[in-house]
N, CA, C and O atoms as a Maestro MAE file, in Angstrom:
{
 s_m_m2io_version
 :::
 2.0.0
}

f_m_ct {
 s_m_title
 :::
 protein
 m_atom[320] {
  # First column is atom index #
  i_m_mmod_type
  r_m_x_coord
  r_m_y_coord
  r_m_z_coord
  i_m_residue_number
  s_m_chain_name
  s_m_pdb_residue_name
  s_m_pdb_atom_name
  i_m_atomic_number
  :::
  1 25 11.063 49.722 50.799 1 A "UNK " " N  " 7
  2 3 11.198 50.692 49.763 1 A "UNK " " CA " 6
  3 2 9.767 50.796 49.100 1 A "UNK " " C  " 6
  4 15 8.849 49.987 49.239 1 A "UNK " " O  " 8
  5 25 9.766 51.943 48.360 2 A "UNK " " N  " 7
  6 3 8.524 52.150 47.580 2 A "UNK " " CA " 6
  7 2 8.925 52.531 46.201 2 A "UNK " " C  " 6
  8 15 9.801 53.371 45.992 2 A "UNK " " O  " 8
  9 25 8.210 51.842 45.161 3 A "UNK " " N  " 7
  10 3 8.487 52.161 43.772 3 A "UNK " " CA " 6
  11 2 7.252 52.851 43.294 3 A "UNK " " C  " 6
  12 15 6.128 52.442 43.586 3 A "UNK " " O  " 8
  13 25 7.472 53.891 42.564 4 A "UNK " " N  " 7
  14 3 6.369 54.591 41.866 4 A "UNK " " CA " 6
  15 2 6.607 54.289 40.337 4 A "UNK " " C  " 6
  16 15 7.627 54.658 39.755 4 A "UNK " " O  " 8
  17 25 5.647 53.632 39.769 5 A "UNK " " N  " 7
  18 3 5.807 53.229 38.314 5 A "UNK " " CA " 6
  19 2 4.763 53.949 37.471 5 A "UNK " " C  " 6
  20 15 3.574 53.953 37.792 5 A "UNK " " O  " 8
  21 25 5.213 54.532 36.430 6 A "UNK " " N  " 7
  22 3 4.422 55.251 35.424 6 A "UNK " " CA " 6
  23 2 4.451 54.568 34.147 6 A "UNK " " C  " 6
  24 15 5.511 54.333 33.568 6 A "UNK " " O  " 8
  25 25 3.228 54.219 33.660 7 A "UNK " " N  " 7
  26 3 3.200 53.398 32.403 7 A "UNK " " CA " 6
  27 2 2.285 54.147 31.385 7 A "UNK " " C  " 6
  28 15 1.162 54.497 31.747 7 A "UNK " " O  " 8
  29 25 2.716 54.395 30.166 8 A "UNK " " N  " 7
  30 3 1.897 55.068 29.159 8 A "UNK " " CA " 6
  31 2 2.100 54.421 27.732 8 A "UNK " " C  " 6
  32 15 3.087 53.750 27.430 8 A "UNK " " O  " 8
  33 25 1.122 54.684 26.954 9 A "UNK " " N  " 7
  34 3 1.103 54.142 25.635 9 A "UNK " " CA " 6
  35 2 2.255 54.868 24.794 9 A "UNK " " C  " 6
  36 15 2.460 56.075 24.929 9 A "UNK " " O  " 8
  37 25 2.971 54.091 23.947 10 A "UNK " " N  " 7
  38 3 3.948 54.650 23.097 10 A "UNK " " CA " 6
  39 2 3.318 55.631 22.129 10 A "UNK " " C  " 6
  40 15 2.145 55.513 21.777 10 A "UNK " " O  " 8
  41 25 4.114 56.601 21.705 11 A "UNK " " N  " 7
  42 3 3.614 57.525 20.655 11 A "UNK " " CA " 6
  43 2 3.146 56.759 19.416 11 A "UNK " " C  " 6
  44 15 3.805 55.816 18.981 11 A "UNK " " O  " 8
  45 25 2.146 57.117 18.919 12 A "UNK " " N  " 7
  46 3 1.657 56.542 17.589 12 A "UNK " " CA " 6
  47 2 0.629 55.368 17.841 12 A "UNK " " C  " 6
  48 15 0.066 54.820 16.894 12 A "UNK " " O  " 8
  49 25 0.406 55.003 19.162 13 A "UNK " " N  " 7
  50 3 -0.460 53.936 19.483 13 A "UNK " " CA " 6
  51 2 -1.755 54.639 19.836 13 A "UNK " " C  " 6
  52 15 -1.795 55.573 20.636 13 A "UNK " " O  " 8
  53 25 -2.850 54.133 19.180 14 A "UNK " " N  " 7
  54 3 -4.213 54.782 19.410 14 A "UNK " " CA " 6
  55 2 -4.584 54.659 20.755 14 A "UNK " " C  " 6
  56 15 -4.337 53.611 21.351 14 A "UNK " " O  " 8
  57 25 -5.195 55.679 21.359 15 A "UNK " " N  " 7
  58 3 -5.623 55.748 22.796 15 A "UNK " " CA " 6
  59 2 -7.160 56.061 22.799 15 A "UNK " " C  " 6
  60 15 -7.542 57.223 22.935 15 A "UNK " " O  " 8
  61 25 -7.947 55.128 22.663 16 A "UNK " " N  " 7
  62 3 -9.409 55.416 22.637 16 A "UNK " " CA " 6
  63 2 -9.908 56.025 23.901 16 A "UNK " " C  " 6
  64 15 -10.810 56.860 23.828 16 A "UNK " " O  " 8
  65 25 -9.385 55.672 25.103 17 A "UNK " " N  " 7
  66 3 -9.805 56.268 26.328 17 A "UNK " " CA " 6
  67 2 -9.398 57.763 26.379 17 A "UNK " " C  " 6
  68 15 -10.161 58.615 26.835 17 A "UNK " " O  " 8
  69 25 -8.223 58.037 25.915 18 A "UNK " " N  " 7
  70 3 -7.707 59.374 25.918 18 A "UNK " " CA " 6
  71 2 -8.592 60.235 24.963 18 A "UNK " " C  " 6
  72 15 -8.895 61.390 25.261 18 A "UNK " " O  " 8
  73 25 -8.978 59.667 23.864 19 A "UNK " " N  " 7
  74 3 -9.859 60.352 22.843 19 A "UNK " " CA " 6
  75 2 -11.260 60.684 23.469 19 A "UNK " " C  " 6
  76 15 -11.806 61.772 23.288 19 A "UNK " " O  " 8
  77 25 -11.781 59.716 24.185 20 A "UNK " " N  " 7
  78 3 -13.039 59.900 24.891 20 A "UNK " " CA " 6
  79 2 -12.998 60.986 25.950 20 A "UNK " " C  " 6
  80 15 -13.932 61.780 26.068 20 A "UNK " " O  " 8
  81 25 -11.892 61.027 26.741 21 A "UNK " " N  " 7
  82 3 -11.715 62.055 27.686 21 A "UNK " " CA " 6
  83 2 -11.559 63.370 27.091 21 A "UNK " " C  " 6
  84 15 -12.133 64.339 27.588 21 A "UNK " " O  " 8
  85 25 -10.780 63.478 26.000 22 A "UNK " " N  " 7
  86 3 -10.546 64.665 25.295 22 A "UNK " " CA " 6
  87 2 -11.811 65.262 24.680 22 A "UNK " " C  " 6
  88 15 -12.012 66.476 24.675 22 A "UNK " " O  " 8
  89 25 -12.723 64.296 24.119 23 A "UNK " " N  " 7
  90 3 -14.042 64.858 23.603 23 A "UNK " " CA " 6
  91 2 -14.911 65.357 24.794 23 A "UNK " " C  " 6
  92 15 -15.519 66.422 24.683 23 A "UNK " " O  " 8
  93 25 -14.985 64.607 25.939 24 A "UNK " " N  " 7
  94 3 -15.800 64.969 27.104 24 A "UNK " " CA " 6
  95 2 -15.384 66.307 27.520 24 A "UNK " " C  " 6
  96 15 -16.229 67.178 27.728 24 A "UNK " " O  " 8
  97 25 -14.039 66.536 27.662 25 A "UNK " " N  " 7
  98 3 -13.576 67.854 28.158 25 A "UNK " " CA " 6
  99 2 -14.032 68.967 27.274 25 A "UNK " " C  " 6
  100 15 -14.370 70.043 27.766 25 A "UNK " " O  " 8
  101 25 -14.056 68.731 25.866 26 A "UNK " " N  " 7
  102 3 -14.494 69.742 24.943 26 A "UNK " " CA " 6
  103 2 -15.911 70.016 25.141 26 A "UNK " " C  " 6
  104 15 -16.330 71.174 25.153 26 A "UNK " " O  " 8
  105 25 -16.714 68.939 25.306 27 A "UNK " " N  " 7
  106 3 -18.172 69.047 25.518 27 A "UNK " " CA " 6
  107 2 -18.420 69.940 26.866 27 A "UNK " " C  " 6
  108 15 -19.361 70.731 26.931 27 A "UNK " " O  " 8
  109 25 -17.574 69.759 27.843 28 A "UNK " " N  " 7
  110 3 -17.722 70.583 29.069 28 A "UNK " " CA " 6
  111 2 -17.285 71.970 29.005 28 A "UNK " " C  " 6
  112 15 -17.433 72.722 29.968 28 A "UNK " " O  " 8
  113 25 -16.735 72.350 27.873 29 A "UNK " " N  " 7
  114 3 -16.339 73.699 27.692 29 A "UNK " " CA " 6
  115 2 -14.888 74.036 27.772 29 A "UNK " " C  " 6
  116 15 -14.504 75.205 27.760 29 A "UNK " " O  " 8
  117 25 -14.044 72.965 27.859 30 A "UNK " " N  " 7
  118 3 -12.611 73.103 27.938 30 A "UNK " " CA " 6
  119 2 -12.064 73.059 26.593 30 A "UNK " " C  " 6
  120 15 -11.640 72.006 26.117 30 A "UNK " " O  " 8
  121 25 -12.056 74.321 25.872 31 A "UNK " " N  " 7
  122 3 -11.828 74.391 24.440 31 A "UNK " " CA " 6
  123 2 -10.326 74.392 24.182 31 A "UNK " " C  " 6
  124 15 -9.974 74.302 23.006 31 A "UNK " " O  " 8
  125 25 -9.439 74.479 25.085 32 A "UNK " " N  " 7
  126 3 -8.014 74.583 24.856 32 A "UNK " " CA " 6
  127 2 -7.196 73.274 24.930 32 A "UNK " " C  " 6
  128 15 -5.970 73.230 24.827 32 A "UNK " " O  " 8
  129 25 -8.023 72.192 25.124 33 A "UNK " " N  " 7
  130 3 -7.436 70.835 25.120 33 A "UNK " " CA " 6
  131 2 -6.949 70.462 23.683 33 A "UNK " " C  " 6
  132 15 -7.681 70.562 22.698 33 A "UNK " " O  " 8
  133 25 -5.661 70.024 23.640 34 A "UNK " " N  " 7
  134 3 -5.084 69.610 22.350 34 A "UNK " " CA " 6
  135 2 -4.856 68.105 22.277 34 A "UNK " " C  " 6
  136 15 -4.558 67.580 21.204 34 A "UNK " " O  " 8
  137 25 -4.986 67.438 23.349 35 A "UNK " " N  " 7
  138 3 -4.864 65.958 23.365 35 A "UNK " " CA " 6
  139 2 -4.833 65.404 24.767 35 A "UNK " " C  " 6
  140 15 -4.464 66.113 25.702 35 A "UNK " " O  " 8
  141 25 -5.209 64.162 24.934 36 A "UNK " " N  " 7
  142 3 -5.277 63.412 26.203 36 A "UNK " " CA " 6
  143 2 -4.745 62.034 25.943 36 A "UNK " " C  " 6
  144 15 -5.163 61.327 25.026 36 A "UNK " " O  " 8
  145 25 -3.786 61.673 26.804 37 A "UNK " " N  " 7
  146 3 -3.259 60.266 26.833 37 A "UNK " " CA " 6
  147 2 -3.534 59.696 28.242 37 A "UNK " " C  " 6
  148 15 -3.267 60.344 29.254 37 A "UNK " " O  " 8
  149 25 -4.059 58.499 28.272 38 A "UNK " " N  " 7
  150 3 -4.330 57.762 29.482 38 A "UNK " " CA " 6
  151 2 -3.227 56.900 29.827 38 A "UNK " " C  " 6
  152 15 -2.649 56.312 28.913 38 A "UNK " " O  " 8
  153 25 -2.826 56.732 31.119 39 A "UNK " " N  " 7
  154 3 -1.739 55.889 31.416 39 A "UNK " " CA " 6
  155 2 -2.119 55.223 32.790 39 A "UNK " " C  " 6
  156 15 -3.247 55.368 33.260 39 A "UNK " " O  " 8
  157 25 -1.185 54.521 33.389 40 A "UNK " " N  " 7
  158 3 -1.301 53.825 34.630 40 A "UNK " " CA " 6
  159 2 -0.226 54.291 35.548 40 A "UNK " " C  " 6
  160 15 0.901 54.569 35.137 40 A "UNK " " O  " 8
  161 25 -0.608 54.380 36.874 41 A "UNK " " N  " 7
  162 3 0.327 54.752 37.904 41 A "UNK " " CA " 6
  163 2 0.239 53.672 39.070 41 A "UNK " " C  " 6
  164 15 -0.842 53.413 39.599 41 A "UNK " " O  " 8
  165 25 1.283 53.131 39.398 42 A "UNK " " N  " 7
  166 3 1.319 52.149 40.512 42 A "UNK " " CA " 6
  167 2 2.315 52.513 41.595 42 A "UNK " " C  " 6
  168 15 3.411 52.988 41.299 42 A "UNK " " O  " 8
  169 25 1.944 52.295 42.842 43 A "UNK " " N  " 7
  170 3 2.883 52.362 43.987 43 A "UNK " " CA " 6
  171 2 3.030 50.920 44.543 43 A "UNK " " C  " 6
  172 15 2.075 50.201 44.836 43 A "UNK " " O  " 8
  173 25 4.286 50.596 44.650 44 A "UNK " " N  " 7
  174 3 4.630 49.170 45.117 44 A "UNK " " CA " 6
  175 2 5.491 49.230 46.308 44 A "UNK " " C  " 6
  176 15 6.605 49.737 46.186 44 A "UNK " " O  " 8
  177 25 5.106 48.772 47.446 45 A "UNK " " N  " 7
  178 3 5.914 48.710 48.586 45 A "UNK " " CA " 6
  179 2 6.623 47.285 48.616 45 A "UNK " " C  " 6
  180 15 5.997 46.250 48.385 45 A "UNK " " O  " 8
  181 25 7.896 47.316 48.900 46 A "UNK " " N  " 7
  182 3 8.592 45.984 48.849 46 A "UNK " " CA " 6
  183 2 9.961 46.131 49.657 46 A "UNK " " C  " 6
  184 15 10.386 47.240 49.982 46 A "UNK " " O  " 8
  185 25 10.581 45.014 49.942 47 A "UNK " " N  " 7
  186 3 11.849 45.006 50.544 47 A "UNK " " CA " 6
  187 2 12.893 44.610 49.604 47 A "UNK " " C  " 6
  188 15 12.738 43.683 48.810 47 A "UNK " " O  " 8
  189 25 14.061 45.377 49.700 48 A "UNK " " N  " 7
  190 3 15.153 45.133 48.914 48 A "UNK " " CA " 6
  191 2 16.388 45.379 49.731 48 A "UNK " " C  " 6
  192 15 16.339 46.260 50.589 48 A "UNK " " O  " 8
  193 25 17.449 44.715 49.558 49 A "UNK " " N  " 7
  194 3 18.740 44.994 50.296 49 A "UNK " " CA " 6
  195 2 19.595 46.095 49.838 49 A "UNK " " C  " 6
  196 15 20.457 46.558 50.585 49 A "UNK " " O  " 8
  197 25 19.407 46.535 48.666 50 A "UNK " " N  " 7
  198 3 20.109 47.732 48.103 50 A "UNK " " CA " 6
  199 2 19.310 48.421 46.979 50 A "UNK " " C  " 6
  200 15 18.353 47.867 46.437 50 A "UNK " " O  " 8
  201 25 19.700 49.526 46.686 51 A "UNK " " N  " 7
  202 3 19.059 50.356 45.673 51 A "UNK " " CA " 6
  203 2 19.228 49.691 44.305 51 A "UNK " " C  " 6
  204 15 18.340 49.699 43.453 51 A "UNK " " O  " 8
  205 25 20.423 49.118 44.150 52 A "UNK " " N  " 7
  206 3 20.726 48.385 42.829 52 A "UNK " " CA " 6
  207 2 19.776 47.183 42.787 52 A "UNK " " C  " 6
  208 15 19.172 47.013 41.728 52 A "UNK " " O  " 8
  209 25 19.579 46.397 43.710 53 A "UNK " " N  " 7
  210 3 18.727 45.242 43.669 53 A "UNK " " CA " 6
  211 2 17.229 45.750 43.469 53 A "UNK " " C  " 6
  212 15 16.438 45.129 42.759 53 A "UNK " " O  " 8
  213 25 16.920 46.837 44.096 54 A "UNK " " N  " 7
  214 3 15.509 47.381 43.930 54 A "UNK " " CA " 6
  215 2 15.310 47.824 42.492 54 A "UNK " " C  " 6
  216 15 14.250 47.550 41.929 54 A "UNK " " O  " 8
  217 25 16.220 48.460 41.896 55 A "UNK " " N  " 7
  218 3 16.103 48.814 40.464 55 A "UNK " " CA " 6
  219 2 15.960 47.691 39.609 55 A "UNK " " C  " 6
  220 15 15.114 47.731 38.715 55 A "UNK " " O  " 8
  221 25 16.739 46.614 39.784 56 A "UNK " " N  " 7
  222 3 16.642 45.449 38.908 56 A "UNK " " CA " 6
  223 2 15.277 44.700 39.168 56 A "UNK " " C  " 6
  224 15 14.668 44.183 38.231 56 A "UNK " " O  " 8
  225 25 14.815 44.656 40.463 57 A "UNK " " N  " 7
  226 3 13.584 43.957 40.718 57 A "UNK " " CA " 6
  227 2 12.388 44.798 40.049 57 A "UNK " " C  " 6
  228 15 11.523 44.206 39.404 57 A "UNK " " O  " 8
  229 25 12.363 46.045 40.201 58 A "UNK " " N  " 7
  230 3 11.225 46.828 39.568 58 A "UNK " " CA " 6
  231 2 11.311 46.744 38.046 58 A "UNK " " C  " 6
  232 15 10.300 46.586 37.362 58 A "UNK " " O  " 8
  233 25 12.527 46.853 37.532 59 A "UNK " " N  " 7
  234 3 12.666 46.649 36.119 59 A "UNK " " CA " 6
  235 2 12.122 45.326 35.588 59 A "UNK " " C  " 6
  236 15 11.504 45.278 34.525 59 A "UNK " " O  " 8
  237 25 12.359 44.261 36.339 60 A "UNK " " N  " 7
  238 3 11.789 42.855 35.957 60 A "UNK " " CA " 6
  239 2 10.301 42.903 36.112 60 A "UNK " " C  " 6
  240 15 9.586 42.335 35.287 60 A "UNK " " O  " 8
  241 25 9.770 43.598 37.198 61 A "UNK " " N  " 7
  242 3 8.341 43.581 37.289 61 A "UNK " " CA " 6
  243 2 7.657 44.295 36.107 61 A "UNK " " C  " 6
  244 15 6.643 43.860 35.561 61 A "UNK " " O  " 8
  245 25 8.280 45.402 35.766 62 A "UNK " " N  " 7
  246 3 7.746 45.994 34.523 62 A "UNK " " CA " 6
  247 2 7.762 45.252 33.336 62 A "UNK " " C  " 6
  248 15 6.756 45.176 32.630 62 A "UNK " " O  " 8
  249 25 8.928 44.639 33.025 63 A "UNK " " N  " 7
  250 3 9.158 43.866 31.811 63 A "UNK " " CA " 6
  251 2 8.244 42.563 31.801 63 A "UNK " " C  " 6
  252 15 7.738 42.153 30.757 63 A "UNK " " O  " 8
  253 25 8.083 41.995 32.923 64 A "UNK " " N  " 7
  254 3 7.351 40.659 32.984 64 A "UNK " " CA " 6
  255 2 5.883 40.813 33.161 64 A "UNK " " C  " 6
  256 15 5.159 39.915 32.732 64 A "UNK " " O  " 8
  257 25 5.360 41.852 33.744 65 A "UNK " " N  " 7
  258 3 3.943 41.875 34.051 65 A "UNK " " CA " 6
  259 2 3.310 43.221 33.927 65 A "UNK " " C  " 6
  260 15 2.266 43.325 33.283 65 A "UNK " " O  " 8
  261 25 3.854 44.252 34.490 66 A "UNK " " N  " 7
  262 3 3.263 45.544 34.577 66 A "UNK " " CA " 6
  263 2 2.981 46.233 33.276 66 A "UNK " " C  " 6
  264 15 1.899 46.781 33.070 66 A "UNK " " O  " 8
  265 25 3.973 46.204 32.383 67 A "UNK " " N  " 7
  266 3 3.847 46.943 31.137 67 A "UNK " " CA " 6
  267 2 3.882 46.024 29.988 67 A "UNK " " C  " 6
  268 15 4.621 45.039 30.005 67 A "UNK " " O  " 8
  269 25 3.075 46.315 28.936 68 A "UNK " " N  " 7
  270 3 3.111 45.548 27.664 68 A "UNK " " CA " 6
  271 2 4.087 46.377 26.827 68 A "UNK " " C  " 6
  272 15 3.708 47.383 26.228 68 A "UNK " " O  " 8
  273 25 5.279 45.964 26.796 69 A "UNK " " N  " 7
  274 3 6.443 46.700 26.179 69 A "UNK " " CA " 6
  275 2 6.323 46.785 24.741 69 A "UNK " " C  " 6
  276 15 7.099 47.505 24.112 69 A "UNK " " O  " 8
  277 25 5.401 46.103 24.154 70 A "UNK " " N  " 7
  278 3 5.125 46.241 22.686 70 A "UNK " " CA " 6
  279 2 4.501 47.581 22.386 70 A "UNK " " C  " 6
  280 15 4.863 48.258 21.424 70 A "UNK " " O  " 8
  281 25 3.526 47.961 23.252 71 A "UNK " " N  " 7
  282 3 2.746 49.164 23.033 71 A "UNK " " CA " 6
  283 2 2.855 50.235 24.046 71 A "UNK " " C  " 6
  284 15 2.309 51.324 23.872 71 A "UNK " " O  " 8
  285 25 3.640 49.916 25.241 72 A "UNK " " N  " 7
  286 3 3.750 50.812 26.342 72 A "UNK " " CA " 6
  287 2 5.155 51.121 26.688 72 A "UNK " " C  " 6
  288 15 6.043 50.319 26.399 72 A "UNK " " O  " 8
  289 25 5.406 52.225 27.284 73 A "UNK " " N  " 7
  290 3 6.619 52.592 27.868 73 A "UNK " " CA " 6
  291 2 6.449 52.755 29.394 73 A "UNK " " C  " 6
  292 15 5.339 52.977 29.877 73 A "UNK " " O  " 8
  293 25 7.520 52.648 30.118 74 A "UNK " " N  " 7
  294 3 7.378 52.787 31.577 74 A "UNK " " CA " 6
  295 2 8.658 53.555 32.082 74 A "UNK " " C  " 6
  296 15 9.710 53.570 31.443 74 A "UNK " " O  " 8
  297 25 8.478 54.163 33.236 75 A "UNK " " N  " 7
  298 3 9.590 54.631 34.069 75 A "UNK " " CA " 6
  299 2 9.200 54.517 35.457 75 A "UNK " " C  " 6
  300 15 8.021 54.375 35.782 75 A "UNK " " O  " 8
  301 25 10.162 54.575 36.294 76 A "UNK " " N  " 7
  302 3 9.915 54.346 37.725 76 A "UNK " " CA " 6
  303 2 10.889 55.087 38.677 76 A "UNK " " C  " 6
  304 15 12.040 55.329 38.314 76 A "UNK " " O  " 8
  305 25 10.452 55.425 39.823 77 A "UNK " " N  " 7
  306 3 11.285 56.058 40.791 77 A "UNK " " CA " 6
  307 2 11.163 55.126 42.085 77 A "UNK " " C  " 6
  308 15 10.133 54.526 42.394 77 A "UNK " " O  " 8
  309 25 12.311 55.094 42.762 78 A "UNK " " N  " 7
  310 3 12.346 54.214 43.958 78 A "UNK " " CA " 6
  311 2 12.694 55.114 45.135 78 A "UNK " " C  " 6
  312 15 13.687 55.839 45.083 78 A "UNK " " O  " 8
  313 25 11.903 55.080 46.179 79 A "UNK " " N  " 7
  314 3 12.209 55.772 47.466 79 A "UNK " " CA " 6
  315 2 12.590 54.760 48.570 79 A "UNK " " C  " 6
  316 15 11.916 53.748 48.766 79 A "UNK " " O  " 8
  317 25 13.646 55.054 49.253 80 A "UNK " " N  " 7
  318 3 14.152 54.062 50.291 80 A "UNK " " CA " 6
  319 2 13.071 53.889 51.359 80 A "UNK " " C  " 6
  320 15 13.257 53.128 52.308 80 A "UNK " " O  " 8
  :::
 }
 m_bond[319] {
  # First column is bond index #
  i_m_from
  i_m_to
  i_m_order
  :::
  1 1 2 1
  2 2 3 1
  3 3 4 2
  4 3 5 1
  5 5 6 1
  6 6 7 1
  7 7 8 2
  8 7 9 1
  9 9 10 1
  10 10 11 1
  11 11 12 2
  12 11 13 1
  13 13 14 1
  14 14 15 1
  15 15 16 2
  16 15 17 1
  17 17 18 1
  18 18 19 1
  19 19 20 2
  20 19 21 1
  21 21 22 1
  22 22 23 1
  23 23 24 2
  24 23 25 1
  25 25 26 1
  26 26 27 1
  27 27 28 2
  28 27 29 1
  29 29 30 1
  30 30 31 1
  31 31 32 2
  32 31 33 1
  33 33 34 1
  34 34 35 1
  35 35 36 2
  36 35 37 1
  37 37 38 1
  38 38 39 1
  39 39 40 2
  40 39 41 1
  41 41 42 1
  42 42 43 1
  43 43 44 2
  44 43 45 1
  45 45 46 1
  46 46 47 1
  47 47 48 2
  48 47 49 1
  49 49 50 1
  50 50 51 1
  51 51 52 2
  52 51 53 1
  53 53 54 1
  54 54 55 1
  55 55 56 2
  56 55 57 1
  57 57 58 1
  58 58 59 1
  59 59 60 2
  60 59 61 1
  61 61 62 1
  62 62 63 1
  63 63 64 2
  64 63 65 1
  65 65 66 1
  66 66 67 1
  67 67 68 2
  68 67 69 1
  69 69 70 1
  70 70 71 1
  71 71 72 2
  72 71 73 1
  73 73 74 1
  74 74 75 1
  75 75 76 2
  76 75 77 1
  77 77 78 1
  78 78 79 1
  79 79 80 2
  80 79 81 1
  81 81 82 1
  82 82 83 1
  83 83 84 2
  84 83 85 1
  85 85 86 1
  86 86 87 1
  87 87 88 2
  88 87 89 1
  89 89 90 1
  90 90 91 1
  91 91 92 2
  92 91 93 1
  93 93 94 1
  94 94 95 1
  95 95 96 2
  96 95 97 1
  97 97 98 1
  98 98 99 1
  99 99 100 2
  100 99 101 1
  101 101 102 1
  102 102 103 1
  103 103 104 2
  104 103 105 1
  105 105 106 1
  106 106 107 1
  107 107 108 2
  108 107 109 1
  109 109 110 1
  110 110 111 1
  111 111 112 2
  112 111 113 1
  113 113 114 1
  114 114 115 1
  115 115 116 2
  116 115 117 1
  117 117 118 1
  118 118 119 1
  119 119 120 2
  120 119 121 1
  121 121 122 1
  122 122 123 1
  123 123 124 2
  124 123 125 1
  125 125 126 1
  126 126 127 1
  127 127 128 2
  128 127 129 1
  129 129 130 1
  130 130 131 1
  131 131 132 2
  132 131 133 1
  133 133 134 1
  134 134 135 1
  135 135 136 2
  136 135 137 1
  137 137 138 1
  138 138 139 1
  139 139 140 2
  140 139 141 1
  141 141 142 1
  142 142 143 1
  143 143 144 2
  144 143 145 1
  145 145 146 1
  146 146 147 1
  147 147 148 2
  148 147 149 1
  149 149 150 1
  150 150 151 1
  151 151 152 2
  152 151 153 1
  153 153 154 1
  154 154 155 1
  155 155 156 2
  156 155 157 1
  157 157 158 1
  158 158 159 1
  159 159 160 2
  160 159 161 1
  161 161 162 1
  162 162 163 1
  163 163 164 2
  164 163 165 1
  165 165 166 1
  166 166 167 1
  167 167 168 2
  168 167 169 1
  169 169 170 1
  170 170 171 1
  171 171 172 2
  172 171 173 1
  173 173 174 1
  174 174 175 1
  175 175 176 2
  176 175 177 1
  177 177 178 1
  178 178 179 1
  179 179 180 2
  180 179 181 1
  181 181 182 1
  182 182 183 1
  183 183 184 2
  184 183 185 1
  185 185 186 1
  186 186 187 1
  187 187 188 2
  188 187 189 1
  189 189 190 1
  190 190 191 1
  191 191 192 2
  192 191 193 1
  193 193 194 1
  194 194 195 1
  195 195 196 2
  196 195 197 1
  197 197 198 1
  198 198 199 1
  199 199 200 2
  200 199 201 1
  201 201 202 1
  202 202 203 1
  203 203 204 2
  204 203 205 1
  205 205 206 1
  206 206 207 1
  207 207 208 2
  208 207 209 1
  209 209 210 1
  210 210 211 1
  211 211 212 2
  212 211 213 1
  213 213 214 1
  214 214 215 1
  215 215 216 2
  216 215 217 1
  217 217 218 1
  218 218 219 1
  219 219 220 2
  220 219 221 1
  221 221 222 1
  222 222 223 1
  223 223 224 2
  224 223 225 1
  225 225 226 1
  226 226 227 1
  227 227 228 2
  228 227 229 1
  229 229 230 1
  230 230 231 1
  231 231 232 2
  232 231 233 1
  233 233 234 1
  234 234 235 1
  235 235 236 2
  236 235 237 1
  237 237 238 1
  238 238 239 1
  239 239 240 2
  240 239 241 1
  241 241 242 1
  242 242 243 1
  243 243 244 2
  244 243 245 1
  245 245 246 1
  246 246 247 1
  247 247 248 2
  248 247 249 1
  249 249 250 1
  250 250 251 1
  251 251 252 2
  252 251 253 1
  253 253 254 1
  254 254 255 1
  255 255 256 2
  256 255 257 1
  257 257 258 1
  258 258 259 1
  259 259 260 2
  260 259 261 1
  261 261 262 1
  262 262 263 1
  263 263 264 2
  264 263 265 1
  265 265 266 1
  266 266 267 1
  267 267 268 2
  268 267 269 1
  269 269 270 1
  270 270 271 1
  271 271 272 2
  272 271 273 1
  273 273 274 1
  274 274 275 1
  275 275 276 2
  276 275 277 1
  277 277 278 1
  278 278 279 1
  279 279 280 2
  280 279 281 1
  281 281 282 1
  282 282 283 1
  283 283 284 2
  284 283 285 1
  285 285 286 1
  286 286 287 1
  287 287 288 2
  288 287 289 1
  289 289 290 1
  290 290 291 1
  291 291 292 2
  292 291 293 1
  293 293 294 1
  294 294 295 1
  295 295 296 2
  296 295 297 1
  297 297 298 1
  298 298 299 1
  299 299 300 2
  300 299 301 1
  301 301 302 1
  302 302 303 1
  303 303 304 2
  304 303 305 1
  305 305 306 1
  306 306 307 1
  307 307 308 2
  308 307 309 1
  309 309 310 1
  310 310 311 1
  311 311 312 2
  312 311 313 1
  313 313 314 1
  314 314 315 1
  315 315 316 2
  316 315 317 1
  317 317 318 1
  318 318 319 1
  319 319 320 2
  :::
 }
}
């Protein structure tokens, strides 16, 4: 199976990388930019016996290691 995990900062959390990219885009002439938020994308290949177990496993991965749930949110998709 393959899990696609998307992690981003929660609303209201300062994103200095996003601000730097936003500024750089403005300098390059992209004047319509209203905001940039930087996140993480992971693809994880793994074995699971069922979709239910796969969901539980990826959820645990996110909660225990991949996302800092104090300041980040996550979502994932699983492909068989």
